[in-house]
C-alpha atoms as an extended CHARMM CRD file, in Angstrom:
* protein
*
       116  EXT
         1         1  UNK       CA            104.9180000000      151.1400000000      148.4370000000  PROA      1               0.0000000000
         2         2  UNK       CA            104.0540000000      147.8410000000      146.7910000000  PROA      2               0.0000000000
         3         3  UNK       CA            101.0240000000      145.9780000000      148.0160000000  PROA      3               0.0000000000
         4         4  UNK       CA            102.7850000000      142.6640000000      147.3690000000  PROA      4               0.0000000000
         5         5  UNK       CA            103.7040000000      140.8990000000      150.5950000000  PROA      5               0.0000000000
         6         6  UNK       CA            105.5070000000      137.6040000000      151.0970000000  PROA      6               0.0000000000
         7         7  UNK       CA            105.1200000000      134.5010000000      153.2360000000  PROA      7               0.0000000000
         8         8  UNK       CA            107.8200000000      131.8850000000      153.7490000000  PROA      8               0.0000000000
         9         9  UNK       CA            106.3390000000      128.4930000000      154.5420000000  PROA      9               0.0000000000
        10        10  UNK       CA            107.3710000000      124.8400000000      154.5610000000  PROA      10              0.0000000000
        11        11  UNK       CA            106.1380000000      123.2000000000      151.3660000000  PROA      11              0.0000000000
        12        12  UNK       CA            104.2260000000      120.4850000000      153.2640000000  PROA      12              0.0000000000
        13        13  UNK       CA            102.2860000000      123.1010000000      155.2600000000  PROA      13              0.0000000000
        14        14  UNK       CA            101.5060000000      125.1360000000      152.1470000000  PROA      14              0.0000000000
        15        15  UNK       CA            100.3430000000      122.1070000000      150.1480000000  PROA      15              0.0000000000
        16        16  UNK       CA             97.9260000000      121.2610000000      152.9930000000  PROA      16              0.0000000000
        17        17  UNK       CA             96.5710000000      124.8150000000      152.7640000000  PROA      17              0.0000000000
        18        18  UNK       CA             96.1370000000      124.4820000000      149.0070000000  PROA      18              0.0000000000
        19        19  UNK       CA             94.1710000000      121.2670000000      149.5150000000  PROA      19              0.0000000000
        20        20  UNK       CA             91.9030000000      123.0530000000      152.0310000000  PROA      20              0.0000000000
        21        21  UNK       CA             91.6460000000      126.2230000000      149.9200000000  PROA      21              0.0000000000
        22        22  UNK       CA             92.8290000000      128.4640000000      152.7590000000  PROA      22              0.0000000000
        23        23  UNK       CA             95.8790000000      129.0930000000      154.9180000000  PROA      23              0.0000000000
        24        24  UNK       CA             95.2990000000      129.4520000000      158.6460000000  PROA      24              0.0000000000
        25        25  UNK       CA             98.9820000000      129.9770000000      159.4140000000  PROA      25              0.0000000000
        26        26  UNK       CA            102.0920000000      128.2200000000      160.6270000000  PROA      26              0.0000000000
        27        27  UNK       CA            102.3200000000      127.2640000000      164.3260000000  PROA      27              0.0000000000
        28        28  UNK       CA            103.9750000000      130.6190000000      165.1750000000  PROA      28              0.0000000000
        29        29  UNK       CA            101.1720000000      132.4930000000      163.3970000000  PROA      29              0.0000000000
        30        30  UNK       CA             98.4910000000      130.5820000000      165.2850000000  PROA      30              0.0000000000
        31        31  UNK       CA            100.2910000000      131.1910000000      168.5960000000  PROA      31              0.0000000000
        32        32  UNK       CA            100.6140000000      134.9360000000      167.8900000000  PROA      32              0.0000000000
        33        33  UNK       CA             97.0310000000      135.3520000000      166.6670000000  PROA      33              0.0000000000
        34        34  UNK       CA             97.9190000000      136.6360000000      163.1930000000  PROA      34              0.0000000000
        35        35  UNK       CA             99.7390000000      135.4960000000      160.0570000000  PROA      35              0.0000000000
        36        36  UNK       CA            103.2310000000      136.9820000000      159.7310000000  PROA      36              0.0000000000
        37        37  UNK       CA            104.2860000000      138.3720000000      156.3520000000  PROA      37              0.0000000000
        38        38  UNK       CA            107.2710000000      140.3450000000      155.0790000000  PROA      38              0.0000000000
        39        39  UNK       CA            107.7020000000      143.0760000000      152.5200000000  PROA      39              0.0000000000
        40        40  UNK       CA            110.1790000000      142.5660000000      149.6820000000  PROA      40              0.0000000000
        41        41  UNK       CA            112.8630000000      144.4000000000      151.6380000000  PROA      41              0.0000000000
        42        42  UNK       CA            112.2360000000      142.3060000000      154.7840000000  PROA      42              0.0000000000
        43        43  UNK       CA            111.9460000000      138.8260000000      153.2570000000  PROA      43              0.0000000000
        44        44  UNK       CA            115.6560000000      137.9550000000      153.1170000000  PROA      44              0.0000000000
        45        45  UNK       CA            116.2250000000      138.9460000000      156.7400000000  PROA      45              0.0000000000
        46        46  UNK       CA            113.1370000000      136.9730000000      157.7750000000  PROA      46              0.0000000000
        47        47  UNK       CA            114.5050000000      133.9000000000      156.0050000000  PROA      47              0.0000000000
        48        48  UNK       CA            117.9240000000      134.2900000000      157.6430000000  PROA      48              0.0000000000
        49        49  UNK       CA            116.4930000000      134.9170000000      161.1220000000  PROA      49              0.0000000000
        50        50  UNK       CA            113.6240000000      132.4180000000      161.2640000000  PROA      50              0.0000000000
        51        51  UNK       CA            114.4230000000      129.7870000000      158.6180000000  PROA      51              0.0000000000
        52        52  UNK       CA            118.2360000000      129.5510000000      158.6280000000  PROA      52              0.0000000000
        53        53  UNK       CA            119.4400000000      126.2840000000      157.1140000000  PROA      53              0.0000000000
        54        54  UNK       CA            115.9180000000      125.0100000000      156.4250000000  PROA      54              0.0000000000
        55        55  UNK       CA            115.2070000000      123.3890000000      153.0830000000  PROA      55              0.0000000000
        56        56  UNK       CA            111.8410000000      122.5060000000      151.5830000000  PROA      56              0.0000000000
        57        57  UNK       CA            110.5460000000      126.0680000000      151.8380000000  PROA      57              0.0000000000
        58        58  UNK       CA            108.3340000000      128.0510000000      149.5140000000  PROA      58              0.0000000000
        59        59  UNK       CA            108.0860000000      131.7930000000      148.9640000000  PROA      59              0.0000000000
        60        60  UNK       CA            104.5030000000      132.9030000000      148.4520000000  PROA      60              0.0000000000
        61        61  UNK       CA            103.6170000000      136.3140000000      146.9840000000  PROA      61              0.0000000000
        62        62  UNK       CA            100.2820000000      137.7540000000      148.0640000000  PROA      62              0.0000000000
        63        63  UNK       CA             98.3190000000      140.7370000000      146.8040000000  PROA      63              0.0000000000
        64        64  UNK       CA             98.0750000000      142.6420000000      150.0770000000  PROA      64              0.0000000000
        65        65  UNK       CA             95.6410000000      145.1540000000      148.5860000000  PROA      65              0.0000000000
        66        66  UNK       CA             93.0210000000      142.3840000000      148.4040000000  PROA      66              0.0000000000
        67        67  UNK       CA             93.2540000000      141.5450000000      152.1160000000  PROA      67              0.0000000000
        68        68  UNK       CA             91.3170000000      144.5890000000      153.3030000000  PROA      68              0.0000000000
        69        69  UNK       CA             91.2540000000      145.8640000000      156.8630000000  PROA      69              0.0000000000
        70        70  UNK       CA             92.4370000000      142.5260000000      158.2920000000  PROA      70              0.0000000000
        71        71  UNK       CA             95.9710000000      143.3920000000      157.0710000000  PROA      71              0.0000000000
        72        72  UNK       CA             97.7650000000      145.6920000000      159.4760000000  PROA      72              0.0000000000
        73        73  UNK       CA            101.3270000000      147.0290000000      159.3570000000  PROA      73              0.0000000000
        74        74  UNK       CA            102.6960000000      146.8460000000      162.8880000000  PROA      74              0.0000000000
        75        75  UNK       CA            106.0050000000      147.6710000000      164.5360000000  PROA      75              0.0000000000
        76        76  UNK       CA            108.2040000000      144.6150000000      164.9130000000  PROA      76              0.0000000000
        77        77  UNK       CA            111.8960000000      143.8020000000      164.4810000000  PROA      77              0.0000000000
        78        78  UNK       CA            114.0540000000      146.9010000000      164.7700000000  PROA      78              0.0000000000
        79        79  UNK       CA            111.0420000000      149.2030000000      164.7360000000  PROA      79              0.0000000000
        80        80  UNK       CA            110.1490000000      148.2800000000      161.1510000000  PROA      80              0.0000000000
        81        81  UNK       CA            106.5170000000      147.9360000000      160.0930000000  PROA      81              0.0000000000
        82        82  UNK       CA            105.6700000000      144.3450000000      159.2210000000  PROA      82              0.0000000000
        83        83  UNK       CA            102.4540000000      143.1710000000      157.5470000000  PROA      83              0.0000000000
        84        84  UNK       CA            100.2650000000      141.0220000000      159.8240000000  PROA      84              0.0000000000
        85        85  UNK       CA             96.9980000000      139.4110000000      158.7350000000  PROA      85              0.0000000000
        86        86  UNK       CA             94.3120000000      139.0490000000      161.3920000000  PROA      86              0.0000000000
        87        87  UNK       CA             92.2880000000      136.5760000000      159.3500000000  PROA      87              0.0000000000
        88        88  UNK       CA             92.6030000000      133.3820000000      157.3710000000  PROA      88              0.0000000000
        89        89  UNK       CA             94.5030000000      133.8630000000      154.0930000000  PROA      89              0.0000000000
        90        90  UNK       CA             92.2130000000      133.4210000000      151.1100000000  PROA      90              0.0000000000
        91        91  UNK       CA             94.3020000000      131.6230000000      148.4930000000  PROA      91              0.0000000000
        92        92  UNK       CA             92.6580000000      133.7010000000      145.7580000000  PROA      92              0.0000000000
        93        93  UNK       CA             94.9660000000      136.5340000000      146.8740000000  PROA      93              0.0000000000
        94        94  UNK       CA             98.1020000000      134.4880000000      146.0600000000  PROA      94              0.0000000000
        95        95  UNK       CA             99.9880000000      135.8270000000      143.0370000000  PROA      95              0.0000000000
        96        96  UNK       CA            102.6180000000      133.0870000000      142.8160000000  PROA      96              0.0000000000
        97        97  UNK       CA            104.4150000000      130.3460000000      144.7440000000  PROA      97              0.0000000000
        98        98  UNK       CA            108.1070000000      129.6250000000      144.1230000000  PROA      98              0.0000000000
        99        99  UNK       CA            110.6900000000      127.3300000000      145.7260000000  PROA      99              0.0000000000
       100       100  UNK       CA            113.1010000000      128.9680000000      148.1680000000  PROA      100             0.0000000000
       101       101  UNK       CA            116.1530000000      126.7040000000      147.8940000000  PROA      101             0.0000000000
       102       102  UNK       CA            119.3460000000      126.8870000000      149.8970000000  PROA      102             0.0000000000
       103       103  UNK       CA            122.4070000000      127.9720000000      147.9830000000  PROA      103             0.0000000000
       104       104  UNK       CA            125.9310000000      126.5950000000      148.3370000000  PROA      104             0.0000000000
       105       105  UNK       CA            126.6170000000      129.3530000000      150.8790000000  PROA      105             0.0000000000
       106       106  UNK       CA            123.7310000000      128.1460000000      153.0740000000  PROA      106             0.0000000000
       107       107  UNK       CA            121.6020000000      131.2300000000      152.3600000000  PROA      107             0.0000000000
       108       108  UNK       CA            118.2150000000      131.0080000000      150.6940000000  PROA      108             0.0000000000
       109       109  UNK       CA            118.2110000000      131.8440000000      147.0010000000  PROA      109             0.0000000000
       110       110  UNK       CA            115.4580000000      134.3710000000      146.3550000000  PROA      110             0.0000000000
       111       111  UNK       CA            113.8480000000      135.2030000000      143.0270000000  PROA      111             0.0000000000
       112       112  UNK       CA            113.7280000000      138.8770000000      142.1040000000  PROA      112             0.0000000000
       113       113  UNK       CA            111.0680000000      140.4980000000      144.2630000000  PROA      113             0.0000000000
       114       114  UNK       CA            109.0170000000      143.5150000000      143.2920000000  PROA      114             0.0000000000
       115       115  UNK       CA            110.2300000000      146.6760000000      145.0440000000  PROA      115             0.0000000000
       116       116  UNK       CA            113.6710000000      145.3000000000      145.8920000000  PROA      116             0.0000000000
């Protein structure tokens, strides 16, 4: 299994995190007490379920292997194991950040993800 995990975030929120040098999470992350991530196979469904029709989003790839014991895979949607970070995200673990635009069909247009 790849250690690359993905976060979908509004660009404005992510740019604030870049300015601070760390990402403490979106409002839902803060409310839940951990930062939600997706694997490559979960990212499209996450976008469709939680970000449908939203523009101005970014897809952030993170090296999960560098997050240590604070990263836990826990049962979530449909019994699948989702990566959850019980810490602040150190931006040094970010591999890349790419736009996640909406296509003509209204679905987000993903780049090729590792392990898809």
